[in-house]
N, C-alpha and C positions, 0 to 999 in steps of 0.2 A: 668467512666473508658473508655468510648467510645472515639475513635479517630475521631474528627469531621473534620479533614483535608482530603480533597480529593486529590488523586494523579492526576497529569496532564496527560491526555491521549495523547499517541503518535500520531502525525499527520505526514503523509508522502505524497510525491508526486511522481508519477511514470507513466509509460506507460502500457496500457493494451496489454498483449501478447497472451492471450487466452480468448475467450468468449463462448466456446463450451458448458459449463455447464449451467443448468437452475438456474437463480438467483445468479450466482457466476461468478467471473472473476479472472484471475491471473494478478497481477500487478507487473511489474519489477521496482524496485527502484534503482537508481544509486547514489552512494556517492563517494566522493574523500577522500582517506586516504593517509597520508604521510608515506612513507617507513621508517622504524626505522633507518636503516643503511645508505641508500643512499639519504634520504630526498627528493626523487622524489614523486610527487603525482600520485597515481594510482587510476583508476576507479574500483570500486567494485560494483557488482550487487547482489541483493537478490530478490527473488520472494515471494510475499505474496498472499494468497487466500483471496479474499474480497467478501462481500455480496453485490449484486446489486439487490435491491428489484424489480425495474421496468424493468429489462432487457434492459436498454437503452444504455449501454456501448458497444462499438465496438472496434475491434483490432486497435491499433494506437492512441486511445484517450489518452490525458493526464488527469489524475484524481488525486483528493485528497482523501486519505483514513484516517480513524481514528480508533484507537484501541477500541475494544469493548469486551464484555464478549464472551466466546467461543460459537460459533454458530454451529459448527460441529467439526469433527476430526481435520481439518486443518484451518478452518475459524476463525480468531480472529480480523479481520478488516472489516469495511464496507465503501462503497463508499459514500462520503459526497457531492462531486460536480464534474462535468466534467469541467475541466479548459479549454481544447481545444479539439474540435472535429477533428477526422482524415479526411483527404481530400479524 
């Protein structure tokens, strides 16, 4: 009766907007959505709290985050890789 299928974990890319917490960062993910009536593409932003085990992320870094089990009240993602370092 067990379901052997695993669900695909959500993978997102975004920019670090805050690294003030210990082992945590806030990642802002940008996506384009088409307006229902006017058909214009609009940028939408959402912030995710992510776990950064080694405290190596800095503000402005482009990172890839992946969905994981709840790590705290707000953290449901963890940083998998730093795609581009901030200048």
